[in-house]
N, C-alpha and C positions, 0 to 999 in steps of 0.2 A: 363391188367386184372383188371377191376374195379369192386369193390363190388357194387351190385345192391341195393343201399340204399333205393330207392323209393319203390321197390317191397317189401323189408324187412318191412318197416313201414306200407305198405298197409296190410300186413299179421298181423303185430303186433297190429294195431288198432283194427282189428277184434277179435284178441285174448283177448285184454284188454276189449273190449266191451262185450265179453262173460263172462269175470270175473265180470264186473259190474252188468250184468243181474243176474248172480248167487248170488251176494251179496244182490241185491234187494229182491230176493226170500228168502234168509236167514233172512234179516231184517223183512220181512213179518211174517216169522215163529216166530221171537223173539219179534214181536210187537214194533219195533223201528220206530215210525212214522216220527219223525223229520229227521232221517238219510235216510229214504226211499225217502222223498221229495227232499233232497239235492242231493242224488245220482241219482235220476231219472232226475233231471234237467241237471246234468252234463253228464248223459248218452245220452240225446238228442243232446248235443253238439258233443259227441263222434260219434253218428250216422251220423251227418253232415260231420265230417271229413272222415268217411269211404265211404260215398256216393260221396263226391265231391273232393276227393284227386286227385292230378294231377301228371302225369309223367314228366312234364316239369321242367327243372332245374330253370326256373324263379319262380317256386312255392316252392323253398327250404324253405321258411318261414313256410310252413305247417308242416314241420318236427319239427321245433322249437316249433310251436304251440302245437304239440303232447306232447312234454316234459312239457311245461308249463301247459297243461291241466291235465296231470297225477299229477303234483305237486299240482295244485289247488284242485283236488279231494281229495288227501291225507290230505292236510292242512285243507280243509273245514270240512271233517268228523272228523278229530282229534280235531279241535276247538270245534265242537258240542259235541264230546264225552269226553270232559274233558281235552283237551290239550295234553301234552307230555305223559300222562298215557294211552292214547288211543292205543289199539293194532294195529290200522290201520297205526300207524307211521312207521311200518316195510315196508310199500309199497314205502317209499322213496328209498329203496335199488335198485329195478329194474330201477327206474328213473336215478340214478347215473350210473348204469351199462350201460344203453343205451347211455347216453351222452358221457361217456369215450370211448366206443367201436366204435361209429359211427360218432363222430365229432372229430375235432382236440383237442389236449391237452388243449389249451387255453379255448375253448368253454366248454369242460368237467369240467375244474376247475371252470369256472364261474357258471355253474349250481350247482355244489357241494357247492360252497360258498353260493349260494342262499338258498339251502336246509338247510345249517348250520344256516343261519340267521333265517329261518322260525322255525327251531327246538328250537332256543333260545327263540323266541317269544312265541312258544307254552309252553315252560318251564315256562316263566313268567306268562302266562295265568293260568297254573296249580297252581303255587305258590300263586297267588293272587285271585284264584277262580273267574276269569273273564268269564269263559265258561258259555254258556246258561244253561248248566246242569253240575252236579257234576260227570259226567261220565255215561257210559251206565249201567243202573240198570238191572243186570241179576242174575239169580240163579247161583250157583256154577257150575252146569252141563252146563247151557247155556254159561256161561263165558268160560269154558274149550273148548266147541265146537267152539265158535266164535274165540277164540284166536288161536286154532289149524288151523282153516280154513284160518285165516289171514297169519299165518306162511307158510302154504302149498301154498297159492296163491302167496305170494311174492317169495318164493323159486322156485316155478315152473316157474314163469315168468322170473326170473333171469337166471335160468338154461337153459330155452328155448332160451333166447337171446344169451348166451355164446355159446351154441351148434350150433345155426344157424350161428353165426359169424365164428366159427371154421370150419364148413362145407364149407362156402363160401371161407375162406382163403385157405383151402386145395385144393379146386377146382381151385382157381386162380394159386396156385403154380404148380399144375399138368398141367394146360394149358400152363403156361410159360415154363415148362420143355419140353413139346411136341413142342412148338413153337421154342425153342432153338435147339432141335434135328432136326427139319425140316430144319432149316437154315444150320446146319452142313452138313446134307445129301445133300442139294442142292449145297453147295460149293464143295463137293466131286464129285457130278455128273458133275458139271461145269468143274472141273479140268480134269475129265476123257474125257469129250467132247473136251476139248482143246487138250489133248494128242492125241485123235483119229483124230482130225482135222489136227494136225501136221503130224501124220503118214500117213494119207490119202493124204495130199499134197505132201509129199516126194514120195509116190508111184506114184502119178499122174505125177510128174516130170520125173520119170524114163520111164513111158509109153510114155511121150511126146517126148523123145529122138528117139524112134523107129517109132512111128506113131502118127501124129498129124492131126486131121481132124476138120472140122468146128463143127461137131456134138459133138465130145469129148470136145472141148473147151466150147461149150454151156452147156454141162452137168456139167463140172467143175465149170462154172460160177454160175449155179443154185445151185449146192451143197454148194459152198462157201457162197452164199447169204443166204441160209437157215441156215447154221451153224452160220453165223454172226448174223442173226436175233435171233437165240436162245441165243447167248451170250449177245446181246443187251437187250433182254427181261429179262434175269437173272440179269444183272447189274441194269436195271430199277427197278426190284422188290426189289433188295437189297437196292437201293437208297430210295425207298418208306418206307421200314422197318426202315432204319436209321432215316428218318425224323420223324417217329412216336415216336422213343425213345428220341428225343430231345424236351425240353420244348418249347411250342409254345408261341406266343406273349401274349395271354391271361394269361398264367401261369406267365410269366415274370412280367406282370403288378401287380400281387399279391405281388411281392417282391420289386419292384423298383418304386420309385416316377417318375423318368424319366429314359428312357433307349434307347439305339440304338444297334441293332444287325445287323451286316453284315456277312453273311455266304455264301462264294463263293467257292464251290469245284472246283478244276481244271478240274476234269472229272465228270462223272455222280455220282460217289460215292466219299466219302471223308474220310480221316484219322483224320480230325479235329472234335472236339465235344465241347460242353459246358454243364454245369450242375449247377442247383440251387436247394437248399432244406433247410428246417428248421430242426434243431435238438435241442429240449429243449431250445428255446429262442436264439439259435445261428444260424445265417444264413451263409451257406457255398456257395461260388461261385467258380466254377472251369472252366478254359478254357484249353483244352489240344490238343495235336497233336501226333497221333500215326504214327510213321515212319514205312515204310515197304511196302510189296506188297499190292496192292489196296484193294482187297476183304478182305483179312485177317486183314489188318489194320482197315477197316471199322467194321468188326465183333469185333475186339478188343475194339473199342470205346463202343460197346454195353456191352461187358463183364465188363468194368470199370464202366459204369453207373449202371449196375446191382449190382456191389460190393457196390457202394455208397448207392443204395436203400436198401441194406440188413443191413446197419449199424443201430443199435438201438440208439447209442450215439456216439459223436465224441471223438477221442483222444484229450487230453488237448491242444496240439499244432498241427498245420497243418503239421509240419515236421514229427511228429510221424505217422500221417496218410500216408505220403509219404513212410516212411520205411515199414509200414504194407502193403500198396498196392504193393510195390516192392517185398516183400517176398511172397505175395499171388500169383502174376503173375509167379515168378520164380518157386515156388513149384507146382502150378497147371500145367503149361505147360511142365516142365521138366519130369513129370510123364506121361503125356498123349500124347506127340508128340515124335515119334520115331526118325525122321530125324531132329535133332535140328539145323543142319546147315541151314535148310530152314526156321528156325524161329529165326531171329535175330532182334527182334523189340525193338525199343527205344520209350519211351513215354515222351514227354515234357509236363510239367504241371505247371500251376499257380493256387495256392489255397489261398483263403482269407476267414478268419472268421470275422463275424461282430456281435457285441453284444453291444447295446447302441451306444455310440460314440467311441467305441474301435474297431480297425481293427488289425488283426494279419495276416501277409502275409509271404508265403514262396514259393520257386520256385525250380523246377527240370528242369532247362533250359527253363523255361517259361518266358513270357514277360508281363510287366505291367507298368502303369503310374498312379501317384496320382496327381490330379489337385486340388490345394487349392487356397485360395484367394491371398496369398502372393507369392506362388511359385509353380512350377511344378517339380516333382521329378520322374525320371525313377526308378521304384522299383528294388531293388537288385536281381540278379539271379545268380545261379550257372550254370556251364556248364555240370553238371552231370544229365542226364535223368534217368528214372527208367525203369525196365523191361529187361535190357540187362544182361543176366546171366554171361557174360564175364567181366562185370565191376561192381563188388559187393561193391566197396568202395564208399560210399556216404557221403556227408557233407552238409546236408540241414540246413539252418539257418532261424529262425523266426524273423521277424521284426514287431514291434508294432507301430501303429500310432493312434493319437487322431484325429478324423474326425468330421466335422460338416455336417448338412443335405445338404448343397450346394456343398460340395466337390464331385468331380467326379472321379471315378475309371475306368481306361481303361485297360482291359485285352485282349491280342491278341496273335496270333501265329506268328512264324517267317516268315511265308509266306507273311505277310503284310509289313515287313520292309526289306526283303532280295531281293534286286534288282540286278539281275545278280548273281555274285559270292560274292557280298559284302552286309553285313547287316548294314543298316543305320537307326537310330531312330531319327535323328535330325529334319527332316521335320515333322514327326508325333508328336514329342514333341511340336514343334512350333504351329501346328494347335490345339493341345490339350489345349494350354493356353487360347484359345478362348472359351472353353467349359464352364468355370466357370460363373455362373449366367445366362446362356442361356438355351434354351429348346432343347429337343431331336431332333426336326426337324432341328435345326441349326447344331447339332453334325453330324447328318446323311449327310447333304449337304456337310460339310467339309470333312468327311471321303470318301464319294463317289467321290468328286473332287480329293482327294489325290490318290485314286485307279485308276481313269481314267487317271490321269497324268502319273503314274508310270507303269501301267499294261495295257495300251490301246492296245498294239500290241500283247503281249504274257504274260500269267500268268504261272509262273514257279512252283507254289505250291498252295495248298489249302490256302484260306484266311478266317480267323475268327477274328472278333473284337467285344467285348461286352463292351460298355460304359454305366455307370449307376451311380445313387445315390439312396440310400435306402429310403424307406418310413419313 
């Protein structure tokens, strides 16, 4: 559910263009010739943005141009009107509101810092009387009208921006809720179809004991094929939904300098998942494995990803995040699922925080390897997963590492190293030693060779491995 940023700016440019035209009319009434010329020139640029804006994501720069143009308009008119004492200075407020609401935190802070610098410069202009004029010379009545219109314009623009953002956010939340309800309903329908299929099959076997004909056999074959097709289509649809919830290669490129992702479900759907996101200058990377029944395990991966998306900020340590997620799953499902014997899910997780050259890692029966110049370490892990309401005693530990840009972190699920009934990491650690100082294509080749060697004949479990180093 993505906010339509391009459509928002297309509307907002027209709104601000209307405000500019209104102020030109006001300046004509107040006989402010210099301000009329400056604002008219900037209005022509604004008209160009309205007429030639693009919906293409390759034209994202035009959104930034809009912010810079608004800042230029306010700065220019304030400079002409006496510097920081100009009432037009209040139009910096909608500019900051737009940058914080519709860009990431880093970009919003950058534009706010720019506005702060401009405000300081305008203050210096006012103190040293460097402005072309000593301010807008108006009568008391004209000054009150002009000042009131500036406040009304800035407040209206800011209020409109916030209201539109809230409307879009609420719409996205409602769509997500409907989307989630539809998935739950489809799972229930699929379960009923499976029960009906079993019941029908048993009935058909009883009939076959008394009367078996070629026609009946053909009818059963057709019915079974139709039911199988329905199930296969449902599984295919669930698989496509799961792929949408996982970050794609383009998103991973935003976080990692080099990365390799191998994601190989055993069947059409998977209980494995991975997650990457930034929270206030902290990058969190997660690789997980939801054990249990295929469809419900797949849906559980989406629930956990949704939980991470809902976080405003991270707990100080990843171990606290594991405790919080464990409690969340237990509390949610204990209240909403009647037959709890049918819901015995365990979730294995590896979680790593990255901030600067510092890495904090913890594991709930997850797996990881840290490849550095001098050595290769298998990251410590506990044998306690989360999500099992019958195993409430957990002891998660955080481990901190100092890392360099060339260090490689490898997070994976146990399906990669569990060969037969035995889990062995020695071979994986051995090939991981070759990752340091090499490129992602070399990592991929080594991992694929390892998988082909160990799972050429049969794959016992879902396989997920994410190797990376940060930007």
